[in-house]
Backbone as a printed PyTorch tensor [residue, N CA C, xyz], in Angstrom:
tensor([[[249.4410,  -8.6470, -88.0310],
         [249.0730,  -8.6590, -86.5900],
         [247.8420,  -7.9250, -86.2750]],

        [[247.0830,  -8.5260, -85.2950],
         [245.8490,  -7.8370, -84.9220],
         [245.8660,  -7.6000, -83.4990]],

        [[245.0630,  -6.8230, -82.9270],
         [245.0270,  -6.4750, -81.5890],
         [243.8570,  -7.1260, -80.9430]],

        [[243.9370,  -7.8520, -79.8820],
         [242.8890,  -8.6350, -79.2920],
         [242.7790,  -8.2810, -77.8590]],

        [[241.5630,  -8.2240, -77.2750],
         [241.3960,  -8.0980, -75.9280],
         [240.5900,  -9.3880, -75.4730]],

        [[241.2140, -10.1080, -74.6670],
         [240.5380, -11.3200, -74.2290],
         [240.1530, -11.2640, -72.7070]],

        [[238.8060, -11.5790, -72.4880],
         [238.3200, -11.6160, -71.0380],
         [237.8140, -13.0680, -70.8150]],

        [[237.8000, -13.4050, -69.4540],
         [237.3240, -14.6610, -69.2330],
         [236.8900, -14.6780, -67.7120]],

        [[235.8780, -15.7570, -67.4620],
         [235.4070, -16.0890, -66.1840],
         [235.5350, -17.6570, -66.0040]],

        [[236.3790, -18.0750, -65.1900],
         [236.6490, -19.4610, -65.0330],
         [236.1710, -19.8090, -63.6000]],

        [[235.2570, -20.8150, -63.4680],
         [234.6560, -21.1590, -62.2550],
         [235.5080, -22.0300, -61.2820]],

        [[236.5530, -22.6330, -61.7310],
         [237.3630, -23.6190, -60.8640],
         [238.6910, -23.0270, -60.9470]],

        [[239.2790, -22.9410, -59.5620],
         [240.6170, -22.3700, -59.3970],
         [241.7050, -22.9390, -60.2360]],

        [[241.6420, -24.2110, -60.2360],
         [242.7000, -25.0130, -60.9650],
         [242.6630, -24.6360, -62.5020]],

        [[241.4010, -24.6270, -63.0650],
         [241.3090, -24.2430, -64.4700],
         [241.6160, -22.8710, -64.7310]],

        [[241.2020, -22.0420, -63.6750],
         [241.6220, -20.5440, -63.9230],
         [243.0330, -20.3590, -63.9260]],

        [[243.8340, -21.0130, -63.1670],
         [245.3100, -20.8940, -63.0100],
         [245.8060, -21.3650, -64.4210]],

        [[245.3030, -22.4670, -64.9620],
         [245.8640, -22.9610, -66.1530],
         [245.5780, -22.0920, -67.4050]],

        [[244.2860, -21.4910, -67.3490],
         [243.9710, -20.4950, -68.4500],
         [244.8590, -19.3230, -68.3730]],

        [[245.0380, -18.6850, -67.1070],
         [245.8950, -17.5290, -66.8790],
         [247.3330, -17.9240, -67.4920]],

        [[247.8640, -18.9010, -67.0830],
         [249.2800, -19.2810, -67.5600],
         [249.3430, -19.4360, -69.1470]],

        [[248.3510, -19.9490, -69.7260],
         [248.2360, -20.0810, -71.0640],
         [248.1850, -18.6670, -71.7450]],

        [[247.4070, -17.8910, -71.1990],
         [247.2540, -16.4960, -71.6610],
         [248.5390, -15.6910, -71.5830]],

        [[249.2220, -15.8600, -70.5200],
         [250.5450, -15.1020, -70.1550],
         [251.4240, -15.4230, -71.2910]],

        [[251.4460, -16.6020, -72.0260],
         [252.3920, -16.9730, -73.0760],
         [252.0720, -16.1850, -74.3260]],

        [[250.8400, -15.6500, -74.4630],
         [250.4570, -14.8240, -75.6780],
         [250.3530, -13.4430, -75.4650]],

        [[250.0800, -12.9390, -74.3880],
         [249.8670, -11.5430, -74.2220],
         [250.1910, -10.8410, -72.8060]],

        [[249.5890,  -9.5850, -72.5950],
         [249.8510,  -8.9370, -71.4020],
         [248.6790,  -8.8940, -70.5650]],

        [[248.7920,  -9.1760, -69.3310],
         [247.6300,  -9.2430, -68.2810],
         [247.4900,  -7.6410, -68.0410]],

        [[246.1820,  -7.2170, -68.0990],
         [245.8960,  -5.8390, -67.8340],
         [245.0070,  -5.7350, -66.6880]],

        [[244.3460,  -6.8580, -66.3490],
         [243.5670,  -7.0430, -65.1250],
         [243.5630,  -8.5610, -64.7700]],

        [[242.9680,  -8.9400, -63.7580],
         [243.1430, -10.3810, -63.2720],
         [242.6640, -11.3390, -64.4780]],

        [[241.4660, -11.0300, -65.0950],
         [241.0700, -11.8270, -66.0490],
         [240.8740, -11.2350, -67.4590]],

        [[241.8580, -10.2520, -67.6690],
         [241.7350,  -9.5530, -68.9170],
         [243.2910,  -9.5400, -69.5890]],

        [[243.3390,  -9.8680, -70.8350],
         [244.5950,  -9.7570, -71.5250],
         [244.5200,  -8.9260, -72.8410]],

        [[245.6060,  -8.2300, -73.1940],
         [245.8160,  -7.7270, -74.4240],
         [246.8110,  -8.5290, -75.2340]],

        [[246.4330,  -8.8950, -76.4110],
         [247.3250,  -9.6830, -77.1480],
         [247.4770,  -9.1600, -78.6160]],

        [[248.6640,  -9.1260, -79.1620],
         [248.8990,  -8.8240, -80.4990],
         [249.2610, -10.1960, -81.0960]],

        [[248.3120, -10.5240, -82.1030],
         [248.5880, -11.8710, -82.8270],
         [247.8240, -11.8630, -84.1200]],

        [[248.3020, -12.7770, -84.9500],
         [247.5930, -13.0830, -86.2120],
         [246.4400, -14.1060, -85.8700]],

        [[245.6620, -14.4200, -86.9580],
         [244.5140, -15.2660, -86.7770],
         [245.0050, -16.6850, -86.4320]],

        [[246.1140, -17.1530, -86.9300],
         [246.5500, -18.5480, -86.6840],
         [246.8670, -18.7180, -85.2360]],

        [[247.6170, -17.6490, -84.6850],
         [248.0730, -17.6890, -83.2940],
         [246.7980, -17.6300, -82.4490]],

        [[245.7300, -16.8310, -82.6220],
         [244.6540, -16.8240, -81.8510],
         [243.9210, -18.1180, -81.9780]],

        [[243.8420, -18.6740, -83.1650],
         [243.2670, -20.0100, -83.2540],
         [243.9910, -21.1130, -82.3760]],

        [[245.2810, -21.0750, -82.3250],
         [245.9510, -22.1520, -81.4960],
         [245.6640, -21.7500, -80.0260]],

        [[245.5310, -20.4940, -79.5710],
         [245.2560, -20.0870, -78.3030],
         [243.9420, -20.5670, -77.9430]],

        [[243.0540, -20.3670, -78.7410],
         [241.5060, -20.7220, -78.4170],
         [241.5190, -22.1900, -78.3160]],

        [[242.2490, -22.9470, -79.1820],
         [242.2040, -24.4390, -78.9330],
         [242.7450, -24.9260, -77.7510]],

        [[243.8840, -24.2730, -77.1910],
         [244.5040, -24.5820, -76.0250],
         [243.5390, -24.2990, -74.8320]],

        [[242.8270, -23.0550, -74.8950],
         [241.9070, -22.6400, -73.8140],
         [240.6950, -23.6940, -73.8030]],

        [[240.2430, -23.9930, -74.9910],
         [239.0870, -24.8300, -75.0460],
         [239.3850, -26.1670, -74.4990]],

        [[240.5480, -26.6440, -74.5840],
         [240.9830, -27.9810, -73.9830],
         [240.8890, -27.8760, -72.3570]],

        [[240.9750, -26.6060, -71.8920],
         [240.9560, -26.4890, -70.3710],
         [239.6920, -26.1950, -69.8030]],

        [[238.8120, -25.3620, -70.4430],
         [237.6790, -24.8920, -69.9370],
         [236.5140, -25.9160, -69.9020]],

        [[235.5800, -25.6300, -69.0920],
         [234.3120, -26.5440, -69.0920],
         [233.0970, -25.7130, -69.4290]],

        [[231.8540, -26.3130, -69.5170],
         [230.8150, -25.6660, -69.9570],
         [230.3390, -24.3930, -69.0550]],

        [[230.7140, -24.3510, -67.7520],
         [230.3170, -23.3590, -66.8970],
         [231.2500, -22.1670, -67.0150]],

        [[232.3370, -22.2460, -67.6870],
         [233.3710, -21.0830, -67.9870],
         [233.0320, -20.3860, -69.1750]],

        [[233.6160, -19.2550, -69.3420],
         [233.5450, -18.4740, -70.6620],
         [234.7830, -17.7010, -70.8590]],

        [[235.0310, -17.4840, -72.2910],
         [236.2530, -16.6860, -72.6870],
         [235.5480, -15.9210, -73.8740]],

        [[235.9270, -14.6210, -73.8920],
         [235.5610, -13.7540, -74.9550],
         [236.7300, -13.1670, -75.6910]],

        [[236.8080, -13.2260, -77.0020],
         [237.9940, -12.7160, -77.6690],
         [237.4510, -11.4990, -78.5510]],

        [[237.7950, -10.2600, -78.2930],
         [237.4360,  -9.1390, -79.0160],
         [238.6700,  -8.8490, -80.0280]],

        [[238.3900,  -8.8160, -81.3730],
         [239.2530,  -8.3380, -82.2690],
         [239.1270,  -6.8250, -82.5100]],

        [[240.1000,  -6.0520, -82.0340],
         [239.9980,  -4.5670, -82.0270],
         [240.7840,  -4.0950, -83.1850]],

        [[240.0110,  -3.1940, -83.8780],
         [240.5800,  -2.4610, -85.0610],
         [241.6740,  -1.5490, -84.5990]],

        [[242.6320,  -1.3520, -85.5340],
         [243.8910,  -0.3870, -85.1430],
         [243.4290,   0.9990, -84.6290]],

        [[242.4420,   1.4460, -85.4070],
         [241.9180,   2.7900, -85.0300],
         [241.4280,   2.8760, -83.6330]],

        [[240.6410,   1.9650, -83.2530],
         [240.0170,   1.8600, -81.8530],
         [241.1360,   1.4790, -80.8670]],

        [[242.1520,   0.5820, -81.2560],
         [243.2140,   0.3320, -80.3070],
         [244.0220,   1.5690, -80.0290]],

        [[244.2050,   2.4040, -80.8640],
         [244.9690,   3.6210, -80.7040],
         [244.1540,   4.5670, -79.7480]],

        [[242.8510,   4.4360, -79.7110],
         [242.0700,   5.2710, -78.8710],
         [242.0380,   4.9840, -77.4690]],

        [[242.5330,   3.6770, -77.1200],
         [242.4670,   3.3400, -75.6310],
         [243.2830,   4.3040, -74.8090]],

        [[242.7770,   4.4590, -73.5890],
         [243.5430,   5.2820, -72.6910],
         [243.7630,   4.5000, -71.4440]],

        [[244.9590,   4.6210, -70.8910],
         [245.4200,   3.7900, -69.7870],
         [245.7630,   4.6970, -68.5530]],

        [[245.2980,   4.4510, -67.4740],
         [245.7220,   5.1950, -66.1670],
         [245.8190,   4.1710, -65.0160]],

        [[246.6180,   4.4990, -64.0770],
         [246.8560,   3.6950, -62.8970],
         [248.3130,   3.0890, -62.9040]],

        [[248.7060,   2.3510, -61.8080],
         [250.0110,   1.8390, -61.6460],
         [250.2410,   0.7380, -62.7490]],

        [[251.2700,   0.8480, -63.4920],
         [251.5760,  -0.1670, -64.4100],
         [252.6260,  -1.1140, -63.9870]],

        [[252.5330,  -2.3420, -64.3270],
         [253.4470,  -3.4710, -63.9280],
         [253.9660,  -4.0500, -65.2230]],

        [[255.1250,  -4.2950, -65.2930],
         [255.6980,  -5.0190, -66.4330],
         [256.2410,  -6.3470, -65.9700]],

        [[255.5720,  -7.4610, -66.4970],
         [256.0180,  -8.8350, -65.8080],
         [256.2110,  -8.7160, -64.3070]],

        [[255.1280,  -8.1650, -63.6490],
         [255.0800,  -8.2020, -62.2410],
         [256.0070,  -7.2020, -61.4920]],

        [[256.7370,  -6.3280, -62.2440],
         [257.5600,  -5.3440, -61.6700],
         [256.9480,  -3.9580, -61.9470]],

        [[257.0150,  -3.0620, -60.7810],
         [256.3360,  -1.8160, -61.0500],
         [257.1250,  -0.9330, -62.0710]],

        [[256.3870,   0.0920, -62.7590],
         [257.0280,   0.9220, -63.6930],
         [256.6360,   2.3110, -63.3400]],

        [[257.2640,   3.2700, -63.8730],
         [257.1080,   4.7260, -63.5420],
         [255.6640,   5.1640, -64.2220]],

        [[255.3210,   4.5830, -65.2860],
         [254.2130,   5.2330, -65.9730],
         [252.7990,   4.5220, -65.3350]],

        [[251.6970,   5.2840, -65.5430],
         [250.4140,   4.8550, -65.0400],
         [249.4840,   4.6990, -66.1230]],

        [[248.4750,   3.9030, -65.9940],
         [247.4750,   3.5940, -66.9670],
         [246.0880,   3.0440, -66.3240]],

        [[245.2590,   3.1040, -67.1340],
         [243.7540,   2.7260, -66.8990],
         [243.1740,   2.3450, -68.1680]],

        [[242.6690,   1.1220, -68.3720],
         [241.9480,   0.7070, -69.5380],
         [240.5200,   1.3370, -69.6500]],

        [[240.1810,   1.9320, -70.5990],
         [238.8150,   2.4450, -70.8260],
         [238.1570,   1.8770, -72.0000]]])
């Protein structure tokens, strides 16, 4: 398993919703257009194919493969939500 940070900017609201729903099946939303995903290369390839079927030339999606050492260095602050429900802990992505 690898750690991925996926960010995107989708220009059309309908496509944006479809991309967000697709991402939610694979990872955890940390901001409106940012997801953390733990997955192997085959899974990310499947995700990329699904997203590529949705997006147009004016949209973009970036997949960052984050090494374990750097993944462990991330710091999170702020109100945390788990599947839309508030949690006691706080975090911020840096």
